[in-house]
C-alpha positions as CSV (number, residue, x, y, z in Angstrom):
1,M,-1.8,-2.8,-30.7
2,T,1.0,-0.6,-29.6
3,S,4.2,-1.4,-27.9
4,H,4.3,1.7,-25.7
5,F,4.8,-0.5,-22.7
6,T,8.5,-0.5,-23.6
7,I,9.0,1.8,-20.7
8,Y,7.8,-0.9,-18.3
9,G,10.0,-3.5,-20.1
10,R,13.0,-1.3,-19.6
11,S,12.4,-1.1,-15.9
12,F,11.3,-4.6,-14.8
13,L,14.0,-4.5,-12.1
14,V,12.1,-1.7,-10.4
15,G,11.2,-4.0,-7.5
16,I,14.8,-4.5,-6.7
17,S,15.4,-0.7,-6.7
18,L,13.3,-0.5,-3.6
19,F,16.2,-2.1,-1.7
20,S,17.3,1.3,-0.2
21,N,15.0,1.4,2.8
22,L,16.4,-2.0,3.9
23,I,20.0,-0.9,4.3
24,S,21.5,-2.0,7.7
25,Q,18.2,-3.4,8.8
26,Y,18.4,-7.1,7.8
27,N,21.1,-9.8,7.9
28,G,22.4,-10.3,4.4
29,D,22.1,-6.7,3.2
30,D,25.7,-6.4,2.1
31,I,25.8,-9.8,0.4
32,I,22.5,-9.2,-1.5
33,R,23.7,-5.8,-2.6
34,K,26.8,-7.4,-4.1
35,G,24.6,-9.8,-6.0
36,V,22.5,-6.9,-7.4
37,D,25.6,-5.0,-8.5
38,A,26.9,-8.1,-10.2
39,F,23.9,-8.6,-12.5
40,Y,23.6,-4.9,-13.2
41,N,27.2,-5.2,-14.4
42,Y,26.4,-8.3,-16.5
43,N,28.4,-10.7,-14.2
44,Y,25.6,-13.2,-14.1
45,D,27.6,-16.2,-13.0
46,I,28.8,-14.3,-10.0
47,S,25.4,-12.9,-9.3
48,N,23.8,-16.3,-9.4
49,E,26.4,-17.8,-7.1
50,I,26.0,-15.0,-4.5
51,L,22.2,-15.0,-4.6
52,D,21.8,-18.8,-4.7
53,K,23.6,-18.9,-1.3
54,A,21.8,-15.8,0.0
55,I,18.3,-17.1,-0.6
56,F,19.1,-20.1,1.6
57,Q,21.1,-18.2,4.2
58,F,18.7,-15.3,4.6
59,P,15.2,-16.5,3.6
60,E,13.6,-13.8,5.8
61,H,15.3,-11.0,4.0
62,P,12.6,-8.9,2.2
63,S,14.4,-8.5,-1.1
64,V,16.3,-11.7,-1.6
65,H,13.5,-13.7,-3.3
66,L,12.8,-10.9,-5.9
67,V,16.4,-10.2,-6.5
68,W,17.0,-13.9,-7.1
69,V,14.2,-14.0,-9.7
70,A,15.7,-11.0,-11.5
71,S,19.2,-12.5,-11.5
72,Q,17.8,-15.8,-13.0
73,W,15.9,-13.8,-15.6
74,R,18.9,-11.9,-16.7
75,F,21.0,-15.1,-16.9
76,D,18.3,-16.8,-19.0
77,E,17.9,-13.8,-21.2
78,S,21.5,-13.8,-22.2
79,R,21.5,-17.5,-23.2
80,L,18.1,-19.1,-23.8
81,P,15.2,-18.8,-26.4
82,I,12.4,-16.4,-25.4
83,E,9.8,-19.1,-24.8
84,T,12.0,-20.8,-22.2
85,I,12.9,-17.5,-20.6
86,Y,9.2,-16.7,-20.1
87,D,8.5,-20.2,-18.7
88,N,11.3,-19.9,-16.2
89,F,10.5,-16.4,-15.3
90,E,6.9,-17.2,-14.5
91,N,7.8,-20.3,-12.4
92,N,10.4,-18.3,-10.5
93,L,7.9,-15.5,-9.8
94,L,5.4,-18.0,-8.4
95,K,8.1,-19.3,-6.0
96,A,8.8,-15.7,-4.9
97,E,5.1,-15.0,-4.4
98,R,4.6,-18.0,-2.2
99,S,7.6,-17.0,-0.1
100,Y,6.2,-13.5,0.4
101,D,2.8,-14.9,1.2
102,S,4.4,-16.8,4.1
103,L,6.6,-13.9,5.2
104,M,3.6,-11.5,5.3
105,V,1.7,-13.9,7.5
106,E,4.6,-14.2,9.9
107,N,5.4,-10.4,9.8
108,P,2.0,-8.7,9.3
109,T,3.3,-5.2,10.4
110,D,6.5,-5.2,8.3
111,M,5.7,-3.1,5.2
112,N,8.8,-4.2,3.4
113,Y,7.4,-7.6,2.7
114,Q,4.3,-6.0,1.2
115,L,6.5,-3.8,-0.8
116,Y,8.3,-6.7,-2.4
117,Y,5.2,-8.8,-2.7
118,G,3.7,-5.9,-4.7
119,S,6.8,-5.7,-6.9
120,S,6.7,-9.5,-7.6
121,L,3.1,-9.2,-8.7
122,G,4.0,-6.3,-10.9
123,L,6.8,-8.2,-12.6
124,K,4.2,-10.5,-14.2
125,A,3.5,-7.6,-16.5
126,R,6.9,-8.2,-18.1
127,I,5.7,-11.6,-19.4
128,Y,2.6,-10.2,-20.9
129,L,4.6,-7.2,-22.3
130,G,6.8,-9.5,-24.4
131,Q,3.7,-11.3,-25.6
132,K,2.1,-7.9,-26.5
133,K,-1.0,-8.6,-24.4
134,W,-1.5,-4.9,-23.4
135,L,-4.5,-5.1,-21.2
136,S,-3.0,-8.1,-19.3
137,T,0.2,-6.1,-19.0
138,L,-1.8,-3.2,-17.5
139,Y,-3.8,-5.4,-15.1
140,S,-0.7,-7.2,-13.8
141,A,1.2,-3.9,-13.4
142,Y,-1.8,-2.6,-11.5
143,N,-1.9,-5.5,-9.1
144,G,1.6,-4.7,-8.0
145,F,1.0,-0.9,-8.2
146,K,-1.9,-0.8,-5.8
147,I,0.1,-2.6,-3.1
148,I,3.1,-0.4,-3.6
149,Q,0.9,2.6,-3.6
150,N,-0.6,1.6,-0.2
151,V,2.9,1.2,1.2
152,H,3.8,4.6,-0.2
153,L,0.7,6.2,1.4
154,S,1.6,4.6,4.7
155,D,5.2,6.0,4.6
156,S,5.9,8.6,1.9
157,S,9.4,9.0,3.2
158,I,10.4,5.9,1.2
159,I,11.5,8.0,-1.8
160,D,12.3,5.0,-4.0
161,S,8.6,3.9,-3.9
162,Y,7.9,6.9,-6.2
163,L,9.5,5.1,-9.1
164,P,7.1,2.2,-9.8
165,I,4.2,4.6,-9.2
166,G,5.7,7.1,-11.6
167,I,6.3,4.4,-14.2
168,V,2.7,3.2,-14.2
169,E,1.4,6.8,-14.4
170,Y,3.7,7.6,-17.3
171,Y,3.1,4.5,-19.4
172,T,-0.7,4.7,-19.0
173,G,-0.4,8.4,-19.8
174,M,1.1,7.6,-23.1
175,G,-1.3,4.8,-23.9
176,N,-4.2,4.6,-26.3
177,I,-7.7,5.4,-25.4
178,F,-8.5,1.8,-24.3
179,V,-5.5,1.6,-22.0
180,R,-6.1,5.0,-20.5
181,T,-9.8,4.1,-19.9
182,A,-8.8,0.8,-18.3
183,A,-6.3,2.6,-16.1
184,E,-8.9,5.1,-14.9
185,V,-11.3,2.3,-14.2
186,L,-8.6,0.8,-12.0
187,G,-8.1,4.0,-10.2
188,I,-4.9,5.1,-11.9
189,T,-4.6,8.7,-13.1
190,P,-2.7,8.5,-16.4
191,S,-0.2,11.4,-16.5
192,K,3.1,11.5,-18.3
193,K,3.9,14.8,-16.6
194,E,3.3,13.5,-13.1
195,G,5.0,10.2,-13.9
196,L,8.1,12.0,-15.0
197,K,8.1,14.2,-11.9
198,K,8.1,11.1,-9.7
199,M,10.8,9.4,-11.6
200,E,13.0,12.5,-11.6
201,K,12.5,12.7,-7.8
202,V,13.9,9.2,-7.4
203,A,16.8,9.9,-9.8
204,N,17.8,12.9,-7.8
205,E,17.0,11.8,-4.3
206,G,16.7,8.0,-4.2
207,Q,19.1,6.0,-2.2
208,W,19.1,2.9,-4.3
209,A,16.5,3.3,-7.0
210,W,18.2,6.3,-8.5
211,M,20.1,4.1,-11.0
212,E,17.0,2.3,-12.2
213,A,15.2,5.7,-12.4
214,M,18.1,7.1,-14.5
215,S,17.9,4.0,-16.8
216,V,14.2,4.6,-17.5
217,L,14.6,8.3,-17.8
218,S,17.5,8.0,-20.3
219,L,15.3,5.9,-22.5
220,I,12.4,8.3,-22.2
221,Y,14.5,11.4,-23.0
222,Q,16.3,9.7,-25.9
223,F,13.3,8.2,-27.7
224,F,10.0,9.5,-26.3
225,D,9.8,12.9,-24.6
226,I,13.0,14.1,-26.1
227,D,15.4,16.1,-23.8
228,Q,18.9,15.6,-25.1
229,I,20.6,17.3,-22.2
230,K,18.8,15.2,-19.6
231,G,19.3,12.0,-21.6
232,L,23.0,12.6,-21.7
233,R,23.2,13.4,-18.0
234,Y,21.4,10.3,-16.9
235,S,22.9,7.8,-19.4
236,K,26.4,9.0,-18.5
237,V,26.0,8.4,-14.8
238,I,24.8,4.8,-15.1
239,A,27.3,4.0,-17.8
240,E,30.1,5.1,-15.6
241,K,28.7,3.2,-12.6
242,Y,28.3,-0.1,-14.5
243,P,31.0,-0.2,-17.2
244,N,30.2,-3.8,-18.2
245,N,26.5,-3.2,-18.8
246,F,26.4,-3.0,-22.6
247,D,22.9,-1.6,-22.7
248,F,23.9,1.3,-20.5
249,Q,27.0,1.9,-22.6
250,I,25.2,2.1,-26.0
251,H,22.5,4.4,-24.6
252,F,25.3,6.7,-23.4
253,T,26.8,6.6,-26.9
254,E,23.4,7.5,-28.5
255,S,23.1,10.5,-26.1
256,L,26.5,11.6,-27.3
257,L,25.4,11.5,-30.9
258,Q,22.2,13.3,-30.0
259,N,24.3,16.0,-28.5
260,N,26.6,16.1,-31.6
261,Q,29.7,14.9,-29.6
262,L,30.9,12.9,-32.6
263,E,34.5,12.4,-31.6
264,K,33.6,10.9,-28.2
265,A,30.9,8.8,-29.9
266,R,33.3,7.5,-32.5
267,Y,35.8,6.4,-29.9
268,R,33.1,4.5,-28.0
269,L,31.6,2.9,-31.1
270,E,35.0,1.4,-31.9
271,S,35.1,0.1,-28.3
272,H,31.5,-1.4,-28.7
273,N,32.7,-3.3,-31.8
274,D,35.5,-4.8,-29.8
275,N,33.4,-5.6,-26.7
276,L,30.6,-7.3,-28.6
277,K,32.6,-10.5,-28.9
278,F,32.7,-10.8,-25.2
279,L,28.9,-11.0,-24.9
280,T,26.9,-14.2,-25.1
281,K,25.5,-15.2,-28.5
282,N,22.0,-14.0,-27.5
283,Y,23.3,-10.6,-26.6
284,Q,25.7,-10.4,-29.6
285,K,22.7,-10.9,-31.8
286,R,20.6,-8.3,-30.1
287,Y,23.3,-5.6,-29.6
288,R,24.9,-6.0,-33.0
289,S,21.8,-4.4,-34.6
290,Y,21.9,-1.6,-32.0
291,V,25.5,-0.9,-32.6
292,D,24.9,-0.9,-36.4
293,Y,22.2,1.7,-35.8
294,L,24.6,3.8,-33.8
295,W,27.2,3.6,-36.6
296,A,24.5,4.6,-39.0
297,H,23.6,7.6,-36.9
298,Y,27.2,8.6,-36.6
299,F,27.8,8.5,-40.3
300,Y,24.6,10.4,-41.0
301,L,25.7,13.2,-38.7
302,S,29.2,13.1,-40.3
303,G,27.6,13.6,-43.8
304,Q,28.5,10.1,-45.0
305,N,25.1,9.1,-46.2
306,G,26.1,6.0,-48.2
307,M,27.9,4.5,-45.2
308,S,24.9,5.4,-43.0
309,L,22.5,3.7,-45.3
310,N,24.6,0.5,-45.3
311,Y,24.7,0.3,-41.6
312,V,21.0,1.1,-41.1
313,E,20.0,-1.6,-43.5
314,N,22.1,-4.1,-41.6
315,S,20.5,-2.9,-38.4
316,I,17.0,-3.5,-39.7
317,K,17.9,-6.8,-41.4
318,N,19.5,-8.3,-38.3
319,Y,17.1,-6.8,-35.7
320,S,16.0,-9.5,-33.2
321,A,15.2,-7.6,-30.0
322,E,11.9,-8.2,-28.3
323,L,11.0,-4.5,-28.1
324,D,11.2,-2.2,-31.1
325,V,12.3,1.3,-30.1
326,W,15.6,1.1,-31.9
327,L,14.0,-0.5,-34.9
328,A,11.6,2.5,-35.2
329,N,14.5,4.9,-35.2
330,A,16.3,2.7,-37.8
331,Y,13.4,2.9,-40.2
332,L,13.1,6.6,-39.7
333,L,16.7,7.2,-40.4
334,K,16.5,5.0,-43.5
335,G,13.6,7.1,-44.8
336,K,15.5,10.3,-44.2
337,L,18.5,9.0,-46.1
338,L,16.3,7.9,-49.0
339,D,14.6,11.2,-49.1
340,I,18.0,13.0,-49.2
341,S,18.8,10.8,-52.3
342,N,15.5,11.8,-53.9
343,K,14.1,8.2,-53.6
344,R,10.7,9.4,-52.4
345,Y,8.8,6.1,-53.0
346,E,11.3,4.0,-51.1
347,A,11.5,6.7,-48.3
348,K,7.7,6.5,-47.8
349,L,7.9,2.7,-47.5
350,A,10.5,3.1,-44.7
351,Y,8.4,5.7,-42.9
352,R,5.4,3.4,-43.1
353,K,7.6,0.6,-41.6
354,C,8.5,3.0,-38.8
355,L,4.8,3.7,-38.1
356,S,4.0,0.0,-38.1
357,T,6.0,-0.3,-34.8
358,N,3.3,2.0,-33.3
359,N,5.3,2.5,-30.2
360,Q,4.7,6.2,-29.7
361,T,8.3,7.1,-29.9
362,Q,9.3,10.5,-31.4
363,A,10.4,8.5,-34.4
364,N,6.7,7.6,-35.1
365,N,5.7,11.3,-34.9
366,L,8.4,12.3,-37.3
367,A,7.6,9.5,-39.7
368,K,4.0,10.8,-39.9
369,L,5.4,14.3,-40.7
370,Y,7.8,13.0,-43.4
371,L,5.1,11.0,-45.1
372,E,3.4,14.3,-45.8
373,Q,6.4,16.4,-46.5
374,P,9.8,14.9,-47.7
375,F,12.6,15.2,-45.2
376,K,15.2,17.8,-46.1
377,K,18.6,17.9,-44.2
């Protein structure tokens, strides 16, 4: 099965991004917003401290239960083994769902509770995604999607609600025939084009979800539907907004490389090497392989193929991330470097490894091409 649900994995915080329509309407807004900003900026201890208090002080706030789940997830992700992360995530989501069940009974006309309840249901898809249970991922995403869609139909002025709808439309639009058929049976119209339009709308007009929309779009435009200019635009904005978010920082660097801004990329790569040591061991292990790929990309563009091959092999050898977008690109680059060196047999092995990720990235498409015709720089 494919791992094309990477898009959903990138955007599991989409429920939190619906926070915009709550501004100045509920007690605790400012405090919860500080908690959200803290975990987007990788300040998990601060985020947990803020949100642990907020969930007791403001239990009727529509976003606090879901925001607390996300904060715990990010904290666990940076420190714990994946099995424990999933167990904690599922248990915390059940707590949030029970809270929303009660709040909806007490406030039947407040659409915000339905919005966050739908988001909490949709987040279950993140668990199945990591386990590569694609139909379960789709079904869970749909359970949240249909509730959010109903809220959106009731009030289309909530711009940020376009984001989860757009994501579901996009990733079903890029799915295989089984996923697309299942989506249509559930009443979803798979469409990459329409999904992108909705996400772009939120990125340009959203009040809070713009940053999550930009995060998703930067990934799409870098690795799936390639648009180097848009990828750079979106990745730059969120990297500057959250300077301690290492994920945002390395995506910005990749966009610089894709736009051939090598001097700026080199400066940032040296900074990434320094900043890795401040991350948790889990994150060091994950992001070391990403940074190695970025160095490989940099040296490739600089014409230093031997250095590039050394770094890309390190990236592949040490790859430990749950999702495999960067890995596909590493195998593709390795194949290209081997083709340049007239090592056709080894190059074809690398292209086949790239295709084995089967994640519908542009790297997969190019690997198919270079299996037929050797890459020439």
